[in-house]
C-alpha positions as CSV (number, residue, x, y, z in Angstrom):
1,M,-100.9,-85.6,-187.2
2,Y,-99.8,-88.1,-189.7
3,K,-97.9,-87.0,-192.8
4,V,-96.3,-88.8,-195.7
5,T,-94.1,-86.7,-198.0
6,Q,-91.5,-87.5,-200.8
7,D,-88.2,-85.9,-201.1
8,H,-84.7,-86.5,-202.8
9,A,-81.0,-87.4,-201.9
10,G,-79.0,-87.0,-204.7
11,D,-81.1,-88.7,-207.5
12,R,-82.8,-91.1,-205.1
13,L,-86.3,-90.9,-204.2
14,Q,-87.1,-90.7,-200.4
15,V,-90.2,-91.5,-198.6
16,V,-90.7,-89.4,-195.5
17,L,-93.0,-90.6,-192.8
18,Q,-94.1,-88.2,-189.8
19,D,-95.9,-88.0,-186.5
20,D,-96.4,-84.3,-185.7
21,V,-97.8,-85.0,-182.3
22,A,-95.0,-87.0,-181.2
23,K,-92.5,-85.3,-183.4
24,S,-90.9,-88.7,-184.9
25,Q,-90.0,-89.3,-188.5
26,A,-88.6,-92.4,-190.3
27,I,-87.2,-92.1,-193.8
28,L,-87.3,-94.7,-196.7
29,T,-85.2,-95.1,-199.8
30,P,-87.1,-97.5,-202.0
31,S,-84.0,-97.4,-204.6
32,R,-81.5,-98.2,-202.0
33,G,-82.7,-101.7,-201.4
34,G,-85.9,-100.8,-199.7
35,M,-84.2,-99.6,-196.8
36,L,-85.0,-97.6,-193.7
37,T,-82.6,-94.6,-194.0
38,G,-83.4,-92.7,-191.5
39,L,-85.5,-92.6,-187.8
40,Q,-85.8,-89.7,-185.6
41,L,-87.4,-88.5,-182.5
42,Q,-87.5,-85.0,-181.6
43,G,-84.8,-84.2,-184.1
44,R,-82.3,-87.2,-182.8
45,E,-81.2,-89.5,-185.2
46,Y,-81.1,-93.2,-184.1
47,L,-79.6,-94.8,-187.5
48,Y,-76.1,-94.5,-188.4
49,G,-76.0,-92.9,-191.9
50,D,-73.1,-92.9,-194.4
51,P,-74.1,-90.6,-197.4
52,E,-71.4,-91.7,-199.7
53,N,-72.5,-95.6,-199.2
54,L,-76.0,-94.5,-199.4
55,L,-75.6,-92.6,-202.6
56,S,-73.7,-95.3,-204.2
57,D,-74.4,-98.9,-205.6
58,E,-72.2,-100.7,-203.1
59,R,-73.2,-103.0,-200.5
60,P,-75.1,-101.1,-197.9
61,R,-72.9,-100.6,-194.6
62,C,-75.6,-98.3,-192.7
63,A,-79.0,-97.7,-192.1
64,M,-81.2,-100.9,-192.0
65,P,-80.3,-103.2,-195.0
66,V,-83.3,-105.9,-195.7
67,L,-81.7,-109.6,-195.4
68,F,-83.1,-112.1,-198.0
69,P,-82.9,-114.7,-199.0
70,I,-80.0,-115.7,-196.6
71,C,-78.5,-113.9,-193.8
72,G,-74.8,-114.2,-193.3
73,P,-72.6,-115.4,-196.0
74,L,-72.2,-118.8,-197.8
75,P,-69.1,-120.7,-198.1
76,N,-67.6,-119.3,-201.3
77,D,-70.8,-117.0,-201.9
78,T,-72.1,-120.3,-203.3
79,F,-75.8,-121.7,-203.4
80,T,-76.4,-124.9,-205.0
81,W,-79.4,-125.9,-206.4
82,N,-80.8,-128.8,-208.7
83,Q,-76.8,-129.3,-209.1
84,K,-76.5,-125.9,-210.4
85,R,-74.1,-123.2,-208.4
86,Y,-75.3,-120.0,-208.1
87,T,-73.0,-117.0,-206.6
88,I,-74.8,-115.1,-203.8
89,G,-73.1,-112.6,-201.7
90,I,-73.2,-112.2,-197.9
91,H,-77.1,-111.4,-196.6
92,G,-78.8,-112.2,-200.3
93,V,-79.7,-110.1,-202.8
94,A,-82.9,-107.7,-201.4
95,H,-80.6,-104.9,-200.2
96,L,-78.9,-104.7,-203.5
97,L,-82.0,-104.1,-205.7
98,P,-84.3,-101.2,-206.4
99,W,-87.7,-101.6,-204.7
100,E,-90.8,-99.8,-205.6
101,L,-93.0,-97.6,-203.8
102,V,-96.9,-98.9,-204.1
103,A,-98.7,-97.0,-201.8
104,T,-98.8,-94.7,-199.0
105,S,-101.6,-93.5,-196.3
106,A,-101.9,-91.0,-193.6
107,A,-105.0,-92.5,-192.1
108,D,-103.8,-94.6,-189.2
109,G,-100.1,-94.0,-188.8
110,A,-97.8,-92.5,-191.6
111,E,-97.5,-95.6,-194.0
112,A,-95.6,-96.6,-197.1
113,V,-95.6,-100.1,-198.8
114,L,-92.7,-101.2,-200.7
115,Q,-92.5,-104.2,-202.9
116,L,-89.7,-106.1,-204.6
117,A,-90.3,-108.8,-207.2
118,A,-87.7,-111.3,-208.4
119,N,-86.1,-110.1,-211.7
120,E,-83.4,-110.9,-214.3
121,K,-80.5,-109.7,-211.7
122,S,-82.0,-111.5,-208.7
123,L,-82.5,-114.6,-210.6
124,T,-78.6,-115.4,-211.4
125,A,-78.0,-115.4,-207.7
126,F,-81.4,-116.9,-206.5
127,P,-83.2,-118.9,-208.8
128,F,-86.8,-118.5,-207.5
129,A,-89.5,-116.3,-208.4
130,F,-90.9,-114.1,-205.3
131,E,-92.3,-111.0,-204.2
132,L,-91.6,-109.2,-201.3
133,T,-94.1,-106.6,-199.6
134,F,-92.8,-104.5,-196.7
135,R,-95.3,-102.1,-195.0
136,Y,-93.7,-99.7,-193.0
137,R,-95.9,-97.9,-190.5
138,L,-94.9,-95.0,-188.1
139,Q,-97.0,-94.3,-184.7
140,G,-95.6,-92.1,-182.3
141,R,-92.2,-93.4,-181.0
142,R,-92.7,-96.7,-182.9
143,L,-91.9,-97.9,-186.2
144,R,-93.6,-101.1,-187.3
145,V,-92.4,-103.0,-190.2
146,R,-95.0,-105.9,-191.6
147,Q,-93.5,-108.2,-194.1
148,A,-94.9,-110.5,-196.6
149,Y,-92.8,-112.9,-198.5
150,A,-94.5,-114.5,-201.5
151,N,-93.4,-117.7,-203.6
152,T,-94.6,-116.7,-207.0
153,G,-92.9,-119.4,-208.6
154,T,-93.5,-123.2,-209.4
155,E,-91.5,-125.0,-206.9
156,A,-90.9,-124.6,-203.0
157,M,-88.6,-121.8,-202.2
158,P,-86.0,-121.9,-199.3
159,F,-85.1,-118.7,-197.6
160,V,-84.3,-117.2,-194.5
161,Y,-85.1,-113.3,-193.6
162,G,-83.7,-110.5,-191.2
163,F,-82.7,-107.4,-190.7
164,H,-79.5,-105.1,-190.4
165,P,-80.0,-101.9,-188.3
166,Y,-76.9,-99.8,-187.8
167,F,-77.8,-97.9,-184.4
168,I,-75.9,-94.8,-184.0
169,V,-73.5,-94.6,-180.9
170,E,-73.2,-91.3,-179.1
171,N,-70.6,-89.9,-177.1
172,A,-68.0,-92.6,-178.4
173,A,-65.7,-91.6,-175.7
174,A,-68.1,-93.1,-173.0
175,A,-69.9,-95.6,-175.4
176,Q,-70.8,-98.4,-172.9
177,M,-73.8,-100.3,-174.3
178,D,-76.1,-102.3,-172.0
179,L,-78.4,-104.9,-173.9
180,K,-81.3,-106.6,-172.1
181,M,-82.6,-109.6,-173.6
182,S,-83.9,-112.9,-172.9
183,A,-82.2,-115.8,-175.0
184,A,-81.1,-119.7,-174.6
185,R,-77.6,-118.8,-175.4
186,Y,-75.2,-117.1,-177.2
187,F,-71.5,-117.4,-178.7
188,G,-69.3,-114.9,-178.6
189,P,-65.1,-114.6,-178.4
190,A,-63.3,-115.6,-175.7
191,S,-62.9,-112.1,-174.4
192,P,-64.7,-110.5,-172.8
193,I,-67.6,-112.6,-173.7
194,P,-67.4,-116.4,-173.0
195,A,-67.6,-118.7,-175.9
196,E,-71.0,-120.3,-175.1
197,R,-73.2,-119.8,-171.9
198,P,-77.0,-119.0,-171.0
199,V,-78.1,-115.6,-171.1
200,L,-81.6,-115.7,-170.0
201,D,-83.1,-112.5,-169.0
202,S,-79.5,-111.1,-168.7
203,L,-77.9,-107.5,-169.0
204,L,-75.0,-107.8,-171.5
205,S,-72.7,-104.9,-171.1
206,L,-70.7,-104.2,-174.1
207,P,-67.5,-102.0,-173.2
208,A,-66.5,-99.1,-175.7
209,Q,-64.4,-100.9,-178.0
210,G,-66.7,-104.1,-178.1
211,P,-65.9,-107.7,-179.0
212,E,-64.4,-108.9,-182.1
213,G,-66.6,-110.9,-184.3
214,G,-69.9,-110.2,-182.9
215,I,-72.2,-112.5,-180.5
216,F,-74.7,-114.6,-181.9
217,C,-77.7,-115.1,-179.6
218,Q,-79.9,-118.0,-180.3
219,G,-83.6,-118.8,-178.9
220,V,-84.2,-114.9,-178.6
221,R,-87.4,-113.6,-177.2
222,S,-88.7,-110.2,-178.3
223,P,-87.6,-107.5,-177.2
224,V,-84.3,-106.5,-177.3
225,V,-83.7,-103.5,-175.4
226,M,-80.5,-101.3,-175.9
227,T,-79.4,-98.1,-173.5
228,Q,-76.6,-96.0,-173.9
229,G,-76.8,-93.1,-171.6
230,S,-80.4,-91.1,-172.2
231,R,-80.6,-93.0,-175.3
232,Q,-82.8,-96.4,-175.5
233,I,-83.9,-98.6,-178.6
234,T,-86.4,-101.0,-178.2
235,M,-86.4,-103.8,-180.9
236,G,-89.2,-106.2,-181.1
237,F,-90.2,-109.2,-183.2
238,D,-92.4,-112.0,-183.9
239,S,-91.4,-115.5,-182.9
240,S,-90.0,-116.3,-186.4
241,F,-87.0,-114.2,-185.7
242,S,-85.3,-117.0,-183.6
243,T,-81.5,-115.4,-183.8
244,V,-80.2,-112.1,-182.9
245,V,-76.6,-110.9,-184.2
246,I,-75.0,-108.0,-182.4
247,W,-72.1,-107.0,-184.4
248,S,-70.0,-103.8,-185.2
249,N,-66.6,-103.0,-186.6
250,R,-66.8,-99.4,-185.4
251,Y,-68.0,-99.4,-181.8
252,D,-67.5,-95.7,-181.6
253,K,-69.9,-95.0,-184.4
254,Y,-72.5,-97.9,-184.5
255,L,-74.0,-101.1,-183.1
256,C,-75.8,-103.5,-185.1
257,V,-78.6,-105.5,-183.5
258,E,-79.8,-107.9,-186.2
259,P,-82.8,-110.2,-185.7
260,W,-82.6,-113.2,-188.4
261,S,-84.9,-116.1,-189.0
262,G,-82.5,-118.3,-189.4
263,T,-78.6,-118.5,-191.2
264,A,-77.6,-118.8,-194.7
265,A,-76.4,-122.0,-193.5
266,D,-79.9,-123.2,-192.8
267,V,-80.7,-122.7,-196.7
268,S,-78.0,-124.5,-197.9
269,A,-78.5,-127.4,-195.4
270,G,-82.2,-127.7,-196.4
271,T,-83.5,-126.7,-192.9
272,A,-84.7,-123.3,-193.5
273,L,-88.4,-122.5,-194.1
274,Q,-89.7,-123.8,-197.5
275,L,-92.5,-122.0,-198.9
276,L,-94.8,-123.8,-201.3
277,P,-95.6,-122.1,-204.8
278,G,-98.4,-119.7,-204.2
279,E,-97.9,-119.5,-200.5
280,T,-97.5,-116.2,-198.7
281,W,-95.3,-116.1,-195.3
282,H,-95.9,-113.1,-192.8
283,A,-93.5,-111.6,-190.3
284,E,-93.1,-108.7,-188.2
285,C,-90.8,-106.6,-186.2
286,W,-90.7,-102.7,-184.7
287,I,-88.3,-100.4,-183.3
288,E,-89.4,-98.1,-180.4
289,M,-87.5,-94.9,-179.8
290,G,-86.8,-93.7,-176.1
């Protein structure tokens, strides 16, 4: 029923999770920021892929990048800690570093465990020792990602976390996208979305061209359901993911529905989660294909 195999894209190792009964598949590329790089149901791909970008060392602009220790950008890409300035780019460091495959299993779902530890490169941008352990498990139509964020250093570590999935858009000429969500409020551009208003249990319809600048939804309650024609994607997450960002600069190709635990500004302002030395923080999200 469940299988875990290994393949290669160029010189990059790929881990393939399969459920033969559901005919579902998830592809992980550990060396490419520990990313989920493919998600299929009955041969239909749900994630937007850019082969040239995936095989490069540039910032990923496809698939599902991992966001840590910031979500979004800091002013001038600068993080200040103990009166010292560090340069850290948009969305942090986790998506730029190679992860390690540490375990696989096909006993109760197709599962792979990926891990990233702080290293010389990460410390130049974010001066904290950490270890991230992500457990990706495919069962039927659902991929679940259980995350563990550990502080392996000697001082409290501020951070936020999230994901940046690029969901593929089919039939771009008629790319009406409906999102069903429950949130306290959202911020968006003046047109076609009002600057700020409640969006409790509402259906948000985006035209094919989409709004510029994206939409920031706060106080979001899981799940968010995206529907386009016969394709439906449900993204669920635990209560620590309080913000969802809806964004694209190519609405004819993809739509990003990004769960965040907070923003880069929270880390800079000291209002983000502070993990004490030796502590581990757990989080969970999932994607269901329909």
